[in-house]
C-alpha positions as MATLAB code, in Angstrom:
seq = 'XXXXXXXXXXXXXXXXXXXXXXXXXXXXXXXXXXXXXXXXXXXXXXXXXXXXXXXXXXXXXXXXXXXXXXXXXXXXXXXXXXXXXXXXXXXXXXXXXXXXXXXXXXXXXXXXXXXXXXXXXXXXXXXXXXXXXXXXXXXXXXXXXXXXXXXXXXXXXXXXXXXXXXXXXXXXXXXXXXXXXXXXXXXXXXXXXXXXXXXXXXXXXXXXXXXXXXXXXXXXXXXXXXXXXXXXXXXXXXXXXXXXXXXXXXXXXXXXXXXXXXXXXXXXXXXXXXXX';
ca = [
      84.968   80.473  110.815;
      87.845   79.475  113.072;
      90.942   81.691  112.741;
      94.421   81.771  114.202;
      95.897   78.711  112.483;
      99.016   78.887  110.326;
      97.927   79.773  106.790;
     101.230   78.634  105.268;
     101.467   75.142  106.757;
      98.108   73.474  106.293;
      99.255   70.104  104.945;
      99.399   67.610  107.817;
      99.230   63.852  108.257;
      95.855   62.186  108.541;
      96.643   61.354  112.144;
      97.326   65.029  112.925;
      94.199   66.112  111.068;
      91.970   63.781  113.095;
      93.730   64.659  116.359;
      92.206   68.139  116.070;
      88.756   66.697  116.710;
      87.828   66.798  120.415;
      85.508   64.299  122.032;
      81.908   65.482  121.791;
      82.415   67.365  118.515;
      79.758   67.667  115.819;
      80.938   66.704  112.332;
      79.289   67.400  108.986;
      80.658   64.703  106.666;
      80.757   65.377  102.939;
      79.781   63.114  100.084;
      76.649   60.990   99.810;
      76.001   57.336  100.703;
      78.993   55.440   99.239;
      80.212   58.313   97.104;
      83.187   60.528   97.990;
      82.752   60.383  101.733;
      85.738   61.192  103.991;
      86.007   57.527  104.924;
      89.740   57.454  105.696;
      89.100   60.279  108.164;
      86.201   58.358  109.703;
      88.294   55.214  110.204;
      91.037   57.275  111.838;
      88.427   58.690  114.223;
      87.846   55.088  115.295;
      91.560   54.325  115.631;
      91.994   57.397  117.833;
      88.859   56.396  119.754;
      87.135   59.755  119.497;
      84.049   59.582  121.694;
      80.527   61.029  121.784;
      80.586   62.324  118.212;
      77.591   63.913  116.518;
      77.233   63.195  112.788;
      75.423   65.708  110.589;
      74.687   64.645  107.020;
      71.770   64.601  104.604;
      72.519   61.135  103.187;
      75.102   59.215  105.215;
      75.796   55.526  104.750;
      79.076   53.723  105.375;
      80.417   56.618  107.494;
      77.645   56.749  110.086;
      77.188   52.977  110.010;
      80.800   52.210  110.905;
      80.804   54.876  113.653;
      77.665   53.289  115.102;
      79.239   49.849  114.814;
      82.184   50.939  116.955;
      80.160   53.174  119.284;
      82.058   56.381  118.510;
      78.938   58.211  117.315;
      76.243   58.811  119.924;
      74.223   61.566  118.234;
      73.076   62.259  114.693;
      71.102   64.696  112.598;
      70.462   62.920  109.328;
      68.094   62.506  106.412;
      68.002   59.262  104.458;
      70.558   56.693  105.690;
      71.426   53.674  103.544;
      74.168   51.565  101.984;
      72.446   52.109   98.605;
      70.541   49.691   96.416;
      73.097   46.895   96.467;
      73.063   46.524  100.251;
      69.880   48.151  101.542;
      69.606   49.819  104.931;
      72.588   50.665  107.138;
      72.069   47.927  109.710;
      74.511   49.079  112.400;
      72.963   52.539  112.307;
      69.487   51.044  112.540;
      70.430   48.894  115.545;
      72.051   51.862  117.296;
      68.855   53.907  116.934;
      66.602   51.032  117.983;
      68.768   50.276  121.020;
      68.938   53.999  121.901;
      72.722   54.066  121.599;
      72.373   56.843  119.012;
      70.219   59.886  119.767;
      68.661   60.755  116.408;
      67.174   64.036  115.231;
      65.596   62.784  112.030;
      65.399   65.132  109.069;
      64.467   65.263  105.447;
      67.432   66.174  103.269;
      65.763   69.532  102.570;
      65.193   70.399  106.238;
      68.768   69.586  107.218;
      70.003   71.685  104.311;
      67.774   74.539  105.488;
      69.331   74.391  108.956;
      72.835   74.453  107.505;
      71.901   77.375  105.246;
      70.637   79.333  108.233;
      73.996   78.882  109.961;
      75.873   79.807  106.777;
      73.799   82.971  106.343;
      74.165   83.942  110.006;
      70.429   83.856  110.729;
      68.549   81.896  113.414;
      66.315   79.877  111.076;
      65.515   79.137  107.442;
      62.105   78.514  105.812;
      61.532   75.054  104.360;
      58.719   73.747  102.181;
      57.460   70.201  101.740;
      57.146   69.250  105.410;
      53.338   69.031  105.396;
      52.040   65.515  105.965;
      55.127   64.464  107.933;
      55.500   64.129  111.700;
      59.080   65.449  111.587;
      57.973   68.958  112.571;
      56.171   67.693  115.665;
      58.974   65.298  116.625;
      61.601   68.042  116.362;
      59.357   70.842  117.666;
      59.908   72.980  114.589;
      58.001   76.245  114.483;
      55.628   77.651  111.899;
      55.382   81.386  111.230;
      52.941   83.458  109.157;
      54.126   84.687  105.793;
      55.074   88.332  106.498;
      54.232   89.246  102.889;
      50.549   88.559  103.226;
      49.899   85.323  101.356;
      47.963   84.033  104.328;
      50.079   80.879  104.442;
      52.166   79.656  107.352;
      55.756   78.562  106.708;
      57.793   75.930  108.557;
      61.165   77.267  109.730;
      64.182   75.136  110.637;
      66.596   76.334  113.363;
      70.215   76.958  112.381;
      72.548   73.958  112.430;
      76.220   74.835  112.875;
      78.627   71.876  112.969;
      81.926   72.245  114.758;
      83.696   70.859  111.687;
      82.886   70.114  108.067;
      85.057   67.222  106.853;
      85.278   67.017  103.073;
      86.925   64.447  100.793;
      88.070   66.116   97.564;
      89.868   65.229   94.378;
      92.412   68.043   94.494;
      93.884   70.613   96.843;
      96.747   73.059   96.361;
      99.392   74.102   98.869;
      97.292   77.022  100.078;
      94.266   74.843  100.771;
      92.041   75.625   97.791;
      89.747   72.646   97.200;
      88.330   71.184   93.998;
      85.813   68.374   93.566;
      85.307   66.798   90.155;
      81.710   65.929   89.450;
      78.839   66.589   91.845;
      79.766   68.049   95.220;
      76.467   66.931   96.841;
      75.976   69.135   99.958;
      79.669   69.838  100.563;
      79.446   73.529   99.681;
      76.763   74.390  102.224;
      78.465   72.207  104.857;
      81.693   74.132  104.419;
      79.906   77.478  104.716;
      77.929   76.527  107.820;
      80.649   74.891  109.935;
      82.933   76.626  112.388;
      85.966   75.047  110.687;
      86.745   72.968  107.599;
      89.096   69.975  107.363;
      89.876   68.345  104.011;
      91.220   65.006  102.827;
      92.252   65.053   99.166;
      93.359   62.485   96.642;
      96.280   64.595   95.469;
      98.145   67.847   95.851;
      98.204   69.927   92.662;
     100.028   73.054   91.568;
      98.476   76.387   92.509;
      98.040   77.224   88.830;
      95.253   74.625   88.592;
      93.165   77.050   90.648;
      94.503   80.383   89.403;
      93.827   79.373   85.787;
      90.321   78.047   86.538;
      89.132   79.828   89.696;
      85.489   79.041   88.944;
      86.156   75.353   89.724;
      87.132   76.085   93.341;
      84.596   74.516   95.682;
      86.142   75.745   98.946;
      88.611   78.678   98.975;
      91.805   78.411  100.984;
      90.836   80.922  103.665;
      88.012   78.637  104.829;
      90.244   75.571  105.230;
      91.985   74.993  108.547;
      94.098   72.018  107.398;
      94.215   69.173  104.889;
      95.771   65.752  104.343;
      96.636   63.837  101.199;
      95.329   60.251  101.215;
      95.195   58.454   97.881;
      92.038   56.312   97.594;
      90.888   57.888  100.864;
      87.188   57.484  100.011;
      87.573   53.676   99.824;
      85.502   51.509   99.837;
      83.350   54.218   98.289;
      83.911   55.989   95.002;
      85.693   59.211   94.133;
      84.759   60.000   90.542;
      86.534   59.915   88.122;
      89.474   58.401   90.016;
      87.794   55.168   91.138;
      84.440   53.477   91.590;
      82.850   51.779   94.599;
      84.693   48.650   95.734;
      81.586   46.496   96.101;
      83.407   43.366   97.369;
      85.032   45.491  100.103;
      81.651   46.906  101.141;
      80.211   43.402  101.249;
      83.162   42.247  103.378;
      82.596   45.179  105.751;
      78.992   44.090  106.272;
      80.176   40.742  107.675;
      79.243   40.881  111.394;
      82.324   38.889  112.406;
      84.848   40.960  114.420;
      87.809   39.352  112.666;
      86.384   40.301  109.280;
      85.901   43.862  110.525;
      89.509   44.111  111.710;
      90.655   42.847  108.311;
      88.524   45.503  106.641;
      90.113   48.236  108.795;
      93.616   46.935  108.073;
      92.988   46.815  104.321;
      92.081   50.498  104.178;
      94.554   52.634  102.154;
      95.454   54.880  105.079;
      96.186   51.880  107.336;
      98.595   50.431  104.776;
     100.225   53.833  104.352;
     100.875   54.185  108.079;
     102.224   50.637  108.281;
];
């Protein structure tokens, strides 16, 4: 985990938070599909024109699609990618892969999680079941090793995956940087443990007592968090339960291929209005 940053001054603007990302960085993005993704952070990546980004996520959707649409993402390690049942496949992502503008290392959700766990545990690989019958192992040149405990079975092992940054959208953060997510946290916990550094966007800043009185609800402790920003409705047009649901009309408007419609979508985002 990255060290050396100021532990007492972690709250920064969204622009400052995103400015920490260098071109070529690998980013594990929290949330799942249209739910609680760090979408305000992703749009600011586009505004700052961060280039050659690698996206690591078990179930991306809007986030990877918009970064493929603008060309800021050139590499990905991902499992299932979709805009969910209402909208089907992520078309900009699909086109980027087909046109070889995005170099894809395709995973199952379980294999990507295994790679992240290996990095979190500080080991070179992690066993993973359920790969038999798929060509993923051959495509990615994953290895198989004998069970050292004598079952006679071979086990697929996934190499460690260590993102440069885990970027998490949360419901609450305190002044120290403790992070709380209400509801399911998807794969955010293992992302935060595997990455070299953690950046957080939260809906609101809460008093430290929220965490001291209920420490078991802390998803990411302060000492793992490099910096955070407060952006209300920052997961728009996705959901952030229980604060708000998916804005389906906004997602539908985003899917319009017209450039003018896309610019309108970017300008309607909460963080764009806040800056203006």
